[in-house]
C-alpha atoms as an extended CHARMM CRD file, in Angstrom:
* protein
*
       109  EXT
         1         1  MET       CA            175.0970000000      146.7020000000       42.3330000000  PROA      1               0.0000000000
         2         2  THR       CA            173.2530000000      149.0340000000       44.5840000000  PROA      2               0.0000000000
         3         3  ASP       CA            172.5850000000      148.3770000000       48.4140000000  PROA      3               0.0000000000
         4         4  PRO       CA            168.7430000000      147.6810000000       47.6300000000  PROA      4               0.0000000000
         5         5  GLU       CA            169.5910000000      145.2990000000       45.0270000000  PROA      5               0.0000000000
         6         6  PHE       CA            172.0370000000      143.4230000000       47.0380000000  PROA      6               0.0000000000
         7         7  MET       CA            169.4010000000      143.0790000000       49.7950000000  PROA      7               0.0000000000
         8         8  ASP       CA            166.6020000000      141.8630000000       47.4550000000  PROA      8               0.0000000000
         9         9  ARG       CA            168.8500000000      139.3640000000       45.9390000000  PROA      9               0.0000000000
        10        10  ALA       CA            170.6050000000      138.1500000000       49.2340000000  PROA      10              0.0000000000
        11        11  GLU       CA            167.2290000000      138.0720000000       51.1180000000  PROA      11              0.0000000000
        12        12  ALA       CA            165.8000000000      135.7360000000       48.3400000000  PROA      12              0.0000000000
        13        13  VAL       CA            168.7270000000      133.2630000000       49.1120000000  PROA      13              0.0000000000
        14        14  LEU       CA            167.9250000000      133.4110000000       52.9830000000  PROA      14              0.0000000000
        15        15  ARG       CA            164.2300000000      132.6810000000       52.0460000000  PROA      15              0.0000000000
        16        16  ALA       CA            165.2460000000      129.9500000000       49.5430000000  PROA      16              0.0000000000
        17        17  ILE       CA            167.6380000000      128.2990000000       52.5840000000  PROA      17              0.0000000000
        18        18  GLU       CA            164.7470000000      128.6050000000       55.0310000000  PROA      18              0.0000000000
        19        19  SER       CA            162.2100000000      126.7340000000       52.3940000000  PROA      19              0.0000000000
        20        20  CYS       CA            164.8410000000      124.2540000000       51.5570000000  PROA      20              0.0000000000
        21        21  CYS       CA            165.1470000000      123.4950000000       55.2590000000  PROA      21              0.0000000000
        22        22  ASP       CA            161.4050000000      123.1260000000       55.5840000000  PROA      22              0.0000000000
        23        23  ARG       CA            161.4320000000      120.8590000000       52.7400000000  PROA      23              0.0000000000
        24        24  ILE       CA            164.2270000000      118.6910000000       53.8520000000  PROA      24              0.0000000000
        25        25  ASN       CA            162.4980000000      118.2710000000       57.3380000000  PROA      25              0.0000000000
        26        26  GLU       CA            159.1360000000      117.1750000000       55.6740000000  PROA      26              0.0000000000
        27        27  GLU       CA            161.0010000000      114.7260000000       53.3420000000  PROA      27              0.0000000000
        28        28  THR       CA            163.6830000000      113.1290000000       55.4500000000  PROA      28              0.0000000000
        29        29  ASP       CA            164.5650000000      112.4820000000       59.1730000000  PROA      29              0.0000000000
        30        30  VAL       CA            167.4050000000      114.8940000000       58.9380000000  PROA      30              0.0000000000
        31        31  ASP       CA            165.8250000000      117.2100000000       61.4660000000  PROA      31              0.0000000000
        32        32  ILE       CA            167.8990000000      120.5200000000       60.5410000000  PROA      32              0.0000000000
        33        33  ASP       CA            167.0500000000      123.2800000000       63.0450000000  PROA      33              0.0000000000
        34        34  ASN       CA            167.2360000000      126.6170000000       61.2410000000  PROA      34              0.0000000000
        35        35  GLN       CA            167.0810000000      129.8870000000       63.1780000000  PROA      35              0.0000000000
        36        36  ARG       CA            167.2520000000      133.1810000000       61.5030000000  PROA      36              0.0000000000
        37        37  VAL       CA            168.0600000000      136.7230000000       63.2430000000  PROA      37              0.0000000000
        38        38  GLY       CA            168.3080000000      139.5190000000       60.7430000000  PROA      38              0.0000000000
        39        39  GLY       CA            170.3330000000      138.6640000000       57.9030000000  PROA      39              0.0000000000
        40        40  MET       CA            171.8780000000      135.6270000000       59.3270000000  PROA      40              0.0000000000
        41        41  ILE       CA            170.7240000000      131.8830000000       59.3800000000  PROA      41              0.0000000000
        42        42  THR       CA            172.1100000000      129.2430000000       61.6800000000  PROA      42              0.0000000000
        43        43  LEU       CA            171.5420000000      125.6190000000       60.4930000000  PROA      43              0.0000000000
        44        44  THR       CA            172.0220000000      123.1460000000       63.3340000000  PROA      44              0.0000000000
        45        45  PHE       CA            172.3410000000      119.1790000000       62.3460000000  PROA      45              0.0000000000
        46        46  ARG       CA            171.5650000000      116.4620000000       65.0370000000  PROA      46              0.0000000000
        47        47  ASN       CA            175.3390000000      115.9500000000       65.6360000000  PROA      47              0.0000000000
        48        48  ARG       CA            175.3120000000      119.6300000000       66.7070000000  PROA      48              0.0000000000
        49        49  SER       CA            177.3930000000      120.7390000000       64.1060000000  PROA      49              0.0000000000
        50        50  GLN       CA            176.5070000000      123.8520000000       62.2720000000  PROA      50              0.0000000000
        51        51  ILE       CA            176.5940000000      125.8210000000       59.1580000000  PROA      51              0.0000000000
        52        52  ILE       CA            176.1090000000      129.7290000000       59.2490000000  PROA      52              0.0000000000
        53        53  VAL       CA            175.2330000000      131.9780000000       56.6230000000  PROA      53              0.0000000000
        54        54  ASN       CA            175.2330000000      135.5540000000       57.0860000000  PROA      54              0.0000000000
        55        55  LEU       CA            175.1110000000      138.7180000000       54.7280000000  PROA      55              0.0000000000
        56        56  GLN       CA            178.0060000000      141.3240000000       54.5870000000  PROA      56              0.0000000000
        57        57  LYS       CA            176.0400000000      144.2820000000       53.3200000000  PROA      57              0.0000000000
        58        58  PRO       CA            179.0160000000      146.5550000000       53.1600000000  PROA      58              0.0000000000
        59        59  LEU       CA            180.9020000000      144.0490000000       51.0220000000  PROA      59              0.0000000000
        60        60  HSD       CA            177.7130000000      143.0310000000       49.0160000000  PROA      60              0.0000000000
        61        61  GLU       CA            178.7250000000      139.0930000000       49.8120000000  PROA      61              0.0000000000
        62        62  ILE       CA            177.1510000000      136.3430000000       51.4760000000  PROA      62              0.0000000000
        63        63  TRP       CA            179.4160000000      134.4450000000       53.7660000000  PROA      63              0.0000000000
        64        64  LEU       CA            179.1000000000      130.7990000000       54.5970000000  PROA      64              0.0000000000
        65        65  ALA       CA            180.7740000000      128.9760000000       57.5280000000  PROA      65              0.0000000000
        66        66  ALA       CA            180.8050000000      125.1090000000       57.9770000000  PROA      66              0.0000000000
        67        67  LYS       CA            182.9690000000      122.4920000000       58.9470000000  PROA      67              0.0000000000
        68        68  SER       CA            185.0320000000      122.4440000000       55.6220000000  PROA      68              0.0000000000
        69        69  GLY       CA            185.7960000000      126.1470000000       56.0560000000  PROA      69              0.0000000000
        70        70  GLY       CA            184.6030000000      129.6590000000       55.3370000000  PROA      70              0.0000000000
        71        71  TYR       CA            183.3890000000      131.2730000000       52.0590000000  PROA      71              0.0000000000
        72        72  HSD       CA            182.5200000000      134.4040000000       50.5460000000  PROA      72              0.0000000000
        73        73  TYR       CA            180.0830000000      134.8600000000       47.4800000000  PROA      73              0.0000000000
        74        74  LYS       CA            179.4030000000      137.7200000000       45.3140000000  PROA      74              0.0000000000
        75        75  PHE       CA            176.7920000000      137.8970000000       42.7940000000  PROA      75              0.0000000000
        76        76  ASP       CA            178.0750000000      137.7740000000       39.1360000000  PROA      76              0.0000000000
        77        77  SER       CA            174.8300000000      138.8840000000       37.4370000000  PROA      77              0.0000000000
        78        78  LYS       CA            173.5210000000      135.4180000000       37.1410000000  PROA      78              0.0000000000
        79        79  GLU       CA            174.2620000000      133.5840000000       40.6430000000  PROA      79              0.0000000000
        80        80  TRP       CA            176.2400000000      133.6080000000       43.8420000000  PROA      80              0.0000000000
        81        81  ARG       CA            179.7790000000      132.6880000000       43.1310000000  PROA      81              0.0000000000
        82        82  ASP       CA            182.6490000000      132.1490000000       45.6320000000  PROA      82              0.0000000000
        83        83  THR       CA            185.1260000000      134.9240000000       45.3190000000  PROA      83              0.0000000000
        84        84  LYS       CA            188.3890000000      132.1450000000       45.5490000000  PROA      84              0.0000000000
        85        85  ASP       CA            187.2260000000      129.1500000000       43.5470000000  PROA      85              0.0000000000
        86        86  MET       CA            184.2570000000      130.6340000000       41.7980000000  PROA      86              0.0000000000
        87        87  GLY       CA            181.9260000000      127.7750000000       43.1230000000  PROA      87              0.0000000000
        88        88  GLU       CA            178.2410000000      128.1540000000       43.1670000000  PROA      88              0.0000000000
        89        89  PHE       CA            176.8070000000      129.0220000000       46.4460000000  PROA      89              0.0000000000
        90        90  PHE       CA            173.9350000000      126.3610000000       46.6770000000  PROA      90              0.0000000000
        91        91  ALA       CA            176.0840000000      123.6580000000       45.0800000000  PROA      91              0.0000000000
        92        92  ASN       CA            178.6420000000      124.4040000000       47.9450000000  PROA      92              0.0000000000
        93        93  LEU       CA            175.9440000000      124.6820000000       50.8500000000  PROA      93              0.0000000000
        94        94  SER       CA            174.4610000000      121.3550000000       49.5990000000  PROA      94              0.0000000000
        95        95  ARG       CA            177.8630000000      119.7150000000       49.7030000000  PROA      95              0.0000000000
        96        96  SER       CA            178.5570000000      121.2610000000       53.1450000000  PROA      96              0.0000000000
        97        97  ALA       CA            175.0490000000      120.2450000000       54.5100000000  PROA      97              0.0000000000
        98        98  THR       CA            175.4680000000      116.7930000000       53.2370000000  PROA      98              0.0000000000
        99        99  ALA       CA            178.8050000000      116.1420000000       54.8250000000  PROA      99              0.0000000000
       100       100  GLN       CA            177.5090000000      117.2280000000       58.2740000000  PROA      100             0.0000000000
       101       101  ALA       CA            174.2650000000      115.6000000000       58.1180000000  PROA      101             0.0000000000
       102       102  GLY       CA            175.7280000000      112.3850000000       56.7540000000  PROA      102             0.0000000000
       103       103  GLN       CA            173.2610000000      111.8430000000       53.9960000000  PROA      103             0.0000000000
       104       104  PRO       CA            172.6100000000      113.6580000000       50.6520000000  PROA      104             0.0000000000
       105       105  LEU       CA            170.7420000000      117.1340000000       50.9630000000  PROA      105             0.0000000000
       106       106  GLN       CA            169.7800000000      119.2500000000       48.1830000000  PROA      106             0.0000000000
       107       107  PHE       CA            169.6690000000      123.0990000000       48.6110000000  PROA      107             0.0000000000
       108       108  ARG       CA            168.7130000000      125.2710000000       45.7520000000  PROA      108             0.0000000000
       109       109  GLY       CA            167.6510000000      128.7920000000       44.8930000000  PROA      109             0.0000000000
């Protein structure tokens, strides 16, 4: 994958996260504060826990840091997969956000 291809795909992920936060905030009382600075989004929950998603352009990876741990994702021609257990990015983000918010949350691309 070229750098421009990575940035197009990775930026789409960040936009999807922002859009999901807006939808979650409109449909629930979770109130996720999402702040984006360049290639990084910080999601802050009411309990002050955070999830951080950032782009690692040189590696063509997206990194996710949550209370459950740190994860690295590479695009496999279909979706973003964890480099260790091959879990899908949005499924893992949903699981981490659910745990930190204390109620079911769904993120999707």
